[in-house]
C-alpha positions as CSV (number, residue, x, y, z in Angstrom):
1,M,126.7,145.5,70.2
2,N,127.4,144.5,73.9
3,Y,124.9,147.1,75.3
4,R,122.0,145.5,77.1
5,H,119.2,148.0,78.0
6,A,117.7,145.7,80.7
7,Y,120.4,147.0,83.1
8,H,119.1,150.6,82.6
9,A,115.4,150.2,81.9
10,G,113.1,152.6,83.7
11,N,115.8,155.0,84.7
12,H,115.5,158.8,84.4
13,A,116.6,158.8,80.8
14,D,113.8,156.3,79.9
15,V,111.2,158.4,81.7
16,L,112.1,161.4,79.6
17,K,112.4,159.5,76.4
18,H,109.2,157.5,76.8
19,A,107.1,160.2,78.3
20,V,107.9,162.4,75.2
21,L,107.5,159.5,72.8
22,A,104.0,158.9,74.1
23,R,103.1,162.6,73.6
24,L,104.5,162.4,70.0
25,I,102.3,159.3,69.2
26,V,99.3,161.2,70.5
27,H,100.0,164.0,68.1
28,M,100.5,161.6,65.2
29,K,97.1,160.1,65.9
30,K,95.4,163.4,65.4
31,K,95.3,162.7,61.7
32,D,93.3,159.8,60.3
33,K,96.1,158.8,57.9
34,P,98.3,155.9,59.1
35,F,101.9,156.4,60.1
36,R,104.9,154.3,60.7
37,V,107.3,154.3,63.7
38,I,110.9,153.1,63.1
39,D,112.7,152.3,66.3
40,A,116.3,152.0,65.3
41,H,117.6,150.6,68.7
42,A,114.6,148.8,70.0
43,G,115.9,146.6,72.7
44,I,113.6,143.6,73.8
45,G,110.3,145.4,74.3
46,V,109.4,144.7,77.9
47,Y,111.7,144.7,80.9
48,D,111.3,142.9,84.3
49,L,112.3,145.4,86.9
50,S,112.5,142.5,89.5
51,G,115.0,140.7,87.3
52,A,118.7,140.2,87.8
53,E,119.8,142.9,85.3
54,A,117.5,145.7,86.7
55,G,118.3,144.6,90.2
56,K,122.0,144.8,89.6
57,T,122.0,148.5,88.9
58,G,118.7,149.6,90.6
59,E,118.6,152.5,88.1
60,W,114.8,152.3,87.8
61,Q,114.4,153.4,91.4
62,G,115.8,156.8,90.4
63,G,113.5,157.0,87.5
64,I,110.0,155.4,87.1
65,G,110.3,154.4,90.8
66,K,110.0,158.0,91.8
67,L,106.8,158.6,89.9
68,A,104.4,156.8,92.2
69,E,103.0,160.0,93.8
70,P,100.8,162.0,91.4
71,F,101.8,165.3,89.9
72,P,99.4,168.3,89.6
73,A,96.5,167.7,87.2
74,E,98.0,169.5,84.1
75,V,101.1,167.3,84.4
76,E,99.2,164.1,84.9
77,D,97.1,164.9,81.8
78,L,100.3,164.9,79.7
79,L,101.7,161.8,81.5
80,Q,98.4,159.8,81.1
81,P,99.4,157.9,77.8
82,Y,102.7,156.9,79.3
83,R,101.2,155.9,82.7
84,G,98.4,154.1,81.0
85,V,100.7,151.7,79.1
86,I,102.7,151.0,82.4
87,A,99.4,150.3,84.2
88,A,98.3,148.0,81.5
89,L,101.5,146.0,81.8
90,N,101.0,145.7,85.5
91,P,97.3,144.8,85.9
92,G,97.7,143.6,89.5
93,G,99.2,147.0,90.5
94,G,102.7,147.7,91.5
95,L,105.6,148.1,89.2
96,R,107.3,145.0,87.8
97,C,107.1,145.3,84.1
98,Y,108.4,148.3,82.3
99,P,107.7,149.1,78.5
100,G,110.6,149.8,76.2
101,S,109.9,152.1,73.2
102,P,108.5,149.4,70.9
103,E,106.0,148.2,73.5
104,L,105.0,151.8,74.3
105,A,104.5,152.5,70.6
106,L,102.4,149.4,69.8
107,R,100.1,149.9,72.7
108,L,99.5,153.5,71.7
109,M,99.2,153.0,68.0
110,R,96.1,152.2,66.0
111,A,95.3,149.1,63.9
112,Q,96.3,150.9,60.6
113,D,99.7,152.1,62.0
114,R,103.0,150.2,61.7
115,L,106.2,149.7,63.6
116,I,109.7,148.6,62.5
117,A,111.5,147.4,65.7
118,N,115.2,147.1,64.9
119,E,117.8,145.6,67.3
120,L,121.3,144.6,66.4
121,H,122.2,142.6,69.5
122,P,121.6,139.0,68.4
123,Q,120.2,137.7,71.7
124,D,118.0,140.7,72.2
125,A,116.9,140.6,68.6
126,V,115.6,137.0,69.1
127,T,113.7,138.0,72.3
128,L,112.2,141.0,70.5
129,E,111.0,138.9,67.5
130,R,109.5,136.2,69.8
131,H,107.6,138.9,71.8
132,Y,106.1,140.5,68.7
133,R,105.8,137.7,66.1
134,H,102.0,137.6,66.5
135,D,101.4,141.3,66.1
136,P,100.8,142.1,62.3
137,R,101.6,145.7,62.9
138,C,105.2,145.0,63.8
139,E,108.2,144.1,61.7
140,V,111.3,143.1,63.7
141,T,114.7,143.6,62.0
142,A,118.2,142.9,63.2
143,M,120.4,145.3,61.3
144,D,122.9,148.0,62.1
145,A,120.8,151.1,62.8
146,E,122.3,153.0,59.9
147,T,121.5,150.2,57.5
148,C,118.0,150.0,58.8
149,L,117.2,153.7,58.2
150,K,118.7,153.5,54.7
151,A,116.6,150.4,53.9
152,K,113.3,151.6,55.5
153,L,113.0,155.3,54.7
154,P,110.9,156.8,53.3
155,P,108.0,154.7,54.7
156,P,105.1,153.9,52.4
157,E,102.7,155.7,54.6
158,R,104.6,159.0,54.0
159,R,104.1,159.8,57.7
160,G,106.6,158.6,60.2
161,L,108.3,158.9,63.6
162,I,111.9,157.8,63.7
163,L,113.6,157.1,67.1
164,I,117.4,157.1,67.2
165,D,118.8,156.3,70.6
166,P,122.1,154.5,70.5
167,P,124.0,153.7,73.7
168,Y,127.0,156.0,72.8
169,E,129.4,153.3,74.0
170,A,131.7,153.6,71.0
171,K,133.7,156.8,70.7
172,T,132.5,157.4,67.1
173,E,128.8,156.9,67.9
174,A,128.0,160.5,68.3
175,E,129.3,161.3,64.8
176,K,127.5,158.3,63.4
177,T,124.3,159.4,65.0
178,V,124.5,162.8,63.2
179,R,125.4,161.0,59.9
180,M,122.4,158.7,60.3
181,L,120.1,161.6,60.9
182,A,121.5,163.5,57.9
183,Q,120.9,160.5,55.7
184,G,117.4,160.0,57.1
185,L,116.5,163.6,56.4
186,R,117.6,163.3,52.8
187,R,115.3,160.3,52.4
188,F,112.3,161.6,54.4
189,L,112.5,165.4,55.0
190,K,109.1,165.7,56.6
191,G,109.6,162.9,59.0
192,V,109.5,163.4,62.8
193,F,113.0,162.4,64.0
194,V,113.8,161.9,67.6
195,V,117.5,161.8,68.6
196,W,118.4,160.8,72.2
197,Y,121.7,161.8,73.7
198,P,123.4,161.4,77.1
199,L,124.5,164.2,79.4
200,K,127.9,163.1,80.8
201,A,131.3,164.7,81.5
202,D,132.3,164.1,77.9
203,A,131.8,165.7,74.5
204,A,129.0,163.4,73.2
205,A,126.2,165.8,73.7
206,E,128.0,168.7,72.1
207,T,129.1,166.6,69.2
208,V,125.5,165.5,68.5
209,L,124.1,169.1,69.1
210,D,126.7,170.7,67.0
211,G,126.1,168.3,64.1
212,I,122.3,168.7,64.3
213,R,122.5,172.5,64.3
214,G,124.0,172.3,60.8
215,I,121.2,170.2,59.3
216,A,118.2,171.1,61.5
217,P,115.0,172.0,59.5
218,P,112.6,174.6,61.0
219,G,110.7,173.1,63.9
220,T,113.7,171.4,65.6
221,L,113.2,171.3,69.4
222,K,115.7,170.5,72.0
223,V,114.7,169.0,75.4
224,E,117.0,168.2,78.3
225,L,116.6,166.8,81.8
226,R,119.4,166.8,84.3
227,V,119.3,165.0,87.6
228,R,122.8,165.8,89.0
229,E,126.1,167.3,88.3
230,A,128.2,165.7,85.5
231,F,131.7,164.7,86.5
232,G,134.4,162.3,85.2
233,A,133.6,158.6,85.7
234,G,130.2,159.7,87.2
235,G,128.0,158.1,84.5
236,L,124.8,159.5,83.3
237,A,123.9,162.9,84.8
238,G,120.9,163.5,82.5
239,S,119.8,163.2,78.9
240,G,118.4,165.1,76.0
241,L,116.2,164.7,73.0
242,V,116.3,166.6,69.7
243,I,113.0,166.5,67.9
244,L,113.0,167.4,64.3
245,N,109.7,168.5,62.7
246,A,108.2,168.7,66.1
247,P,104.3,168.7,66.1
248,W,102.5,171.9,66.7
249,R,102.3,172.8,70.4
250,L,104.6,170.0,71.6
251,D,106.9,172.6,73.0
252,K,104.1,174.1,75.2
253,E,103.3,170.6,76.5
254,L,106.9,169.9,77.3
255,E,107.4,173.3,79.0
256,I,104.9,171.9,81.5
257,L,106.0,168.3,81.7
258,V,109.8,168.3,81.7
259,P,110.4,170.8,84.5
260,A,108.0,168.8,86.7
261,L,109.9,165.6,85.9
262,A,113.3,167.3,86.5
263,Q,112.0,168.5,90.0
264,R,110.9,165.0,90.9
265,L,113.9,163.1,89.5
266,G,116.7,165.5,90.4
267,L,119.0,164.8,93.3
268,G,118.9,167.5,95.8
269,R,118.8,170.8,94.0
270,W,120.3,169.4,90.8
271,G,117.1,168.8,88.9
272,A,117.0,171.0,85.8
273,A,115.0,171.1,82.6
274,E,115.5,172.9,79.3
275,V,113.0,173.2,76.4
276,L,114.1,175.4,73.5
277,W,114.1,175.6,69.7
278,L,117.3,174.9,67.9
279,N,115.5,176.1,64.8
280,P,112.1,177.6,65.4
281,P,109.1,176.7,63.1
282,V,108.3,179.1,60.3
């Protein structure tokens, strides 16, 4: 509960997570029926990259700060929804405000779609509620993420995108993440679940991946982006996403997008990308 994402907003992990989240919402909107996004670890919504927290770490400079120059056209086409939200938050140009996942979702969703933005940290939950209190599409909750998913699944729309991205600061958080996912699947088997995990010199990633392999339905996609070598006390070397019930052809999009991001964000020759099926669609 001590984790504050403001120190890490816009870093390389956010770029991967949010660029992919934007693509997922684009796919969800291909059907007329409404859907619900459940963001289990929502943060505060919008981050000031010129603020004290972001300035203390400077992590955004190695993430969104490296995306100023355009990519080839096929990559830019896939980045457009993500870039469009960032541009809308910075109407005067430049890069001061960065969207967290609830802001990104709300700006890409339609009037009939809904968001549950959950944040346990008491101060951040107040900020989140203040920011979205006037948006009728958004419900802000302040629960433990596991409690939130138990209470809110399945969604009444019967179509949903569930984002699980804990900070993995507690030693038991990887096991808890797998448990939350298993419970969520039992309640909402057809939901699109997205699980974020860190790539460090510890066992968190393998614990998450090993657990998911045992419960993954057909159509479970793994995506990783590494920016440098992982070593003890070296912090975040990259990150990954597991996407359960991945939309059709998302894999083909990410095979174009993620290697381009890895090449741009990687340090020296360390940038690397991986897009593969943990359990292919049938």
